[in-house]
C-alpha positions, 0 to 999 in steps of 0.5 A, spaced: 329 648 634 333 647 628 335 654 625 337 654 618 338 660 613 330 659 611 328 661 618 334 665 621 332 672 620 325 671 622 328 668 629 334 672 630 330 678 634 327 672 639 333 669 640 337 676 642 331 677 646 332 671 650 339 672 651 338 679 654 333 676 659 336 669 661 340 668 667 345 664 663 347 661 656 350 654 655 353 652 648 356 646 644 359 646 637 360 640 632 366 641 628 368 638 621 374 636 625 377 636 632 384 635 636 386 628 636 387 625 642 393 621 640 397 628 638 396 630 646 401 629 651 400 628 658 406 632 660 405 638 655 406 645 657 401 650 657 404 653 651 405 647 647 398 645 649 395 652 646 399 651 640 397 644 639 389 646 639 390 652 636 394 649 630 388 644 630 382 649 630 385 653 625 383 648 620 376 646 622 369 649 621 363 649 626 358 646 622 353 646 628 352 651 633 348 649 639 345 655 644 340 654 650 338 659 654 336 658 661 331 663 666 330 661 673 323 661 676 324 662 683 317 661 685 316 655 682 324 653 683 324 651 676 328 653 670 325 655 663 330 653 657 330 654 650 334 651 645 337 652 638 340 648 634 344 652 628 347 649 622 352 654 619 356 654 612 360 660 609 355 661 603 358 664 597 355 671 597 353 676 592 357 681 595 363 683 591 368 684 596 366 677 599 372 671 599 371 664 598 372 660 605 376 654 605 376 649 611 378 641 612 375 635 615 377 630 619 375 623 616 374 620 623 370 626 625 365 626 619 364 618 620 363 619 627 357 625 626 354 620 620 354 615 626 350 620 630 345 621 624 348 628 623 345 631 617 350 634 612 345 636 607 342 641 611 349 644 613 351 645 606 344 647 603 341 650 609 347 653 613 347 660 615 353 664 613 358 668 617 364 672 617 369 674 622 369 681 626 375 683 623 373 681 616 366 685 617 370 691 619 374 691 613 368 689 608 364 695 611 369 700 610 370 698 603 362 698 602 361 705 606 366 708 601 363 705 595 356 708 598 359 715 600 362 715 593 355 714 590 352 720 594 357 725 594 360 728 587 367 730 586 371 735 582 373 732 576 380 729 576 386 731 571 393 728 570 398 733 571 401 737 566 397 734 560 393 740 557 391 736 551 388 730 555 385 735 560 381 737 554 379 730 552 377 728 559 372 734 559 369 733 552 368 725 554 365 727 561 360 732 557 358 727 553 357 722 559 353 728 562 348 728 556 348 721 557 345 721 564 340 726 563 337 723 557 332 718 560 331 714 554 338 712 553 341 706 557 348 704 554 354 708 552 360 706 549 367 709 549 373 707 545 380 709 548 387 708 545 391 712 550 392 709 557 392 715 561 386 718 558 382 711 559 385 711 566 382 718 568 375 717 565 375 711 569 377 715 576 372 720 574 366 716 573 368 712 580 368 719 583 363 723 580 358 719 577 358 713 581 351 714 584 348 714 577 353 710 573 357 703 573 362 701 567 366 695 565 372 695 560 373 690 554 379 689 550 379 690 542 384 689 537 389 694 535 390 695 543 384 699 543 379 698 549 372 699 549 368 702 556 361 700 556 357 705 561 350 703 563 345 707 568 345 704 576 338 702 578 337 705 585 335 698 588 342 696 586 345 700 592 340 697 597 341 690 594 348 691 595 347 693 603 342 687 603 347 682 600 353 684 605 348 684 611 346 677 609 353 675 609 354 677 616 349 672 618 350 668 624 356 672 626 350 677 629 348 672 634 355 671 636 357 678 637 351 680 641 352 674 646 359 676 647 357 683 648 351 681 653 356 679 659 352 673 660 355 667 664 356 662 658 357 655 660 360 649 656 363 642 657 370 641 655 369 647 652 377 650 650 376 647 643 369 651 642 372 657 645 378 657 640 374 655 634 369 661 636 374 666 636 377 664 630 371 663 626 367 669 628 372 674 631 379 674 628 382 670 622 388 668 626 389 666 633 394 670 637 401 666 637 402 667 644 398 664 650 397 670 654 395 674 648 390 668 647 387 669 654 387 677 654 383 676 647 378 671 651 377 675 657 375 681 653 370 678 648 367 672 653 369 675 660 364 670 664 366 662 662 364 656 666 367 649 664 362 644 667 368 638 666 372 643 670 367 644 675 365 636 676 373 635 677 374 639 683 372 638 690 367 637 693 364 634 687 369 630 684 368 625 690 361 624 688 362 624 680 367 618 677 365 620 670 365 627 667 363 625 660 357 629 658 352 623 658 355 620 664 355 626 668 348 628 667 346 621 669 350 622 675 347 628 677 340 626 676 341 621 682 342 623 690 345 627 693 344 632 687 337 636 688 331 634 683 330 640 678 325 641 673 328 644 667 322 645 662 324 645 654 320 646 648 325 641 644 329 636 648 328 632 654 333 628 658 329 622 657 330 622 649 337 623 648 340 626 642 347 626 643 352 630 639 346 634 636 349 641 638 343 644 641 341 638 645 348 637 648 348 645 649 341 643 653 344 637 657 350 642 659 346 647 662 342 642 666 348 639 669 351 646 671 344 648 674 344 641 678 351 642 680 350 649 682 344 648 686 347 642 690 353 647 691 349 652 694 347 648 700 354 649 702 355 656 700 349 661 698 353 666 695 352 665 687 357 670 686 362 666 690 361 660 686 361 663 680 368 666 681 371 660 684 369 656 678 369 661 672 374 662 667 378 656 668 378 651 662 379 644 663 385 640 659 384 633 657 390 628 658 394 632 663 398 629 668 398 634 673 391 637 671 393 643 668 387 648 666 387 654 662 386 660 667 384 666 663 384 670 669 391 669 672 398 669 669 400 662 669 407 659 670 409 653 667 409 647 671 416 645 674 415 637 674 421 636 678 419 628 679 419 628 671 425 625 666 425 625 659 428 619 656 431 617 649 432 610 647 432 606 641 425 605 637 425 597 639 423 599 646 416 598 649 413 600 655 416 594 659 423 597 657 421 603 661 418 600 667 424 595 667 429 601 667 426 605 673 424 599 677 428 600 682 425 607 683 418 605 685 411 606 681 412 611 674 407 614 669 409 614 662 407 619 657 410 617 650 412 622 645 414 618 639 418 611 638 424 614 641 422 618 647 418 619 652 417 622 659 417 618 665 414 621 672 416 618 679 410 617 684 415 617 689 419 624 689 424 621 694 427 617 689 429 623 684 436 624 687 437 617 686 435 617 678 439 623 678 445 620 680 444 613 677 441 614 670 442 622 668 448 623 663 450 615 663 454 614 657 456 608 653 448 605 653 443 605 648 438 610 652 439 617 655 436 620 661 435 628 662 431 632 667 424 634 664 426 642 666 433 641 662 429 638 656 424 643 656 429 649 656 433 646 651 427 645 646 424 652 647 431 655 646 432 651 639 425 653 637 427 660 639 434 660 635 430 657 629 425 663 629 431 667 629 434 664 624 428 664 619 428 671 620 436 672 618 438 672 611 442 665 609 449 669 608 448 672 615 446 665 618 452 662 615 457 668 617 454 668 624 455 660 625 462 660 623 464 666 627 460 663 633 464 656 632 470 659 631 470 663 637 467 657 641 474 653 638 478 658 641 475 659 648 476 651 648 483 651 646 484 656 651 481 653 657 485 646 655 492 650 655 490 653 662 488 647 665 495 644 663 499 650 665 495 650 672 497 643 674 494 639 680 492 644 684 487 647 679 484 640 678 483 639 685 479 646 685 475 644 679 473 637 682 471 641 689 467 646 685 464 640 681 462 636 688 459 642 690 454 642 684 447 639 685 445 633 681 442 636 675 448 641 674 453 635 675 450 632 668 449 639 664 456 637 660 454 630 658 447 633 656 450 639 652 455 634 648 449 630 646 443 633 646 443 637 639 443 631 635 437 628 640 433 634 639 434 634 632 432 627 631 426 629 636 424 635 632 424 631 625 420 625 628 415 630 630 415 633 624 414 627 620 408 624 625 404 631 624 
């Protein structure tokens, strides 16, 4: 069912009741833009991948939200489902505290939705409004104070040590009292030449008369200011509250869904969840990846990603394609059970792909079929949910990384992966040629000057380390993945630290550091010369005892500053 601003308030009680009574919900979002696949790297760390998705979703908007609720009927061994296709748009409200909402569109995403017959007119004309939870709390606080001010008259406010102005304030307030009592009079005008007098009259009206009066001020000639006072219609208070509640709009449904503790199923749902957090709960997603996981756990404690579920044993041996449409087709055949899923709007025989309501319905159908298949091996519903839930699938990941919302995750070591820097003329074949002696490889391009290379045979890692790492005099450089990542994080941390310093402090610190380093190096050289051959032999012995990565730390340190500056510059230009 299409849900718009015209029928949302009428349908909301029904939707909330169905959520309350369902076994699980499935969701899907159609956005004004998505994270570009080309911007992702197969060797992204968890931290980097989170930052990329976060930066993407902060610009875009959910235009259509699909919700489908499923209720299992054990006697009939079938499901009853109800799907809702909700159009969203941040409407310009009458609430005086509301603000304009800006968002971005990605042209490729818009073109794709147009090809799917997406109704943008319905979004912009009939979309349901929404606000984030932190914004709602702030606005409600302001509105509450305003309403309370209207209900409770306050004592008169006077400026300190200004007896002459106190008398004038009393005189004007008496006139205003008479104006309030006079039922025939609807408008009163007062002229001010003294700023302090006008200021305290305005304060007194806001506190003492706000239940009955409202005012506006206009500038006149000769620095005079005219205050126009009119009486408040009691309906205005009710209308202001109504305007505010309308502005909350679709957020009521999402907040109820969050508090329901129902299992929420999605397909490849990481972007949808992050967008929901930003759009309905907080204007700014956490900077830290672990903080994001904590927030998600507190708001949506039961999430299940069907793409992750389908890509894990034992299902992955039966499913060769996990895109939503293909997954549904695979699950409709043996060995998966045939399950009747009734729906008053959609059918798997009548595809409406990329309509959020239909995709939510299809996602729920896939979950139900996979769940009942797995149930033949493990009858514990709780155990099955525990195994698959709160693990969000990540696209384009070399080692199948996921966002595990329940566990503290360490970054992958990737000991078989190397970072390679080379001239911009290089192509994929050049990398294959460079590593041809070390078996099959997997390449993850970063930009035209650098890439990650993973060895399929881990036994060849030491060979690469001894033969390619830190080799000078060539037009390429090879480094351990871990060394590259550590240097990259170090550079980012230093950049953040420097950004919080004043320019003078930064310059003085850098000069001091450089001078200290020079003195240290000169001292080491003098010690080397004075120590003779014995110390040289000791140093050679010490170096020979180090592992391959340590042997190459020195050339890495000598050259990587310019490499990473170039890398960061390229990435900045690319973005």
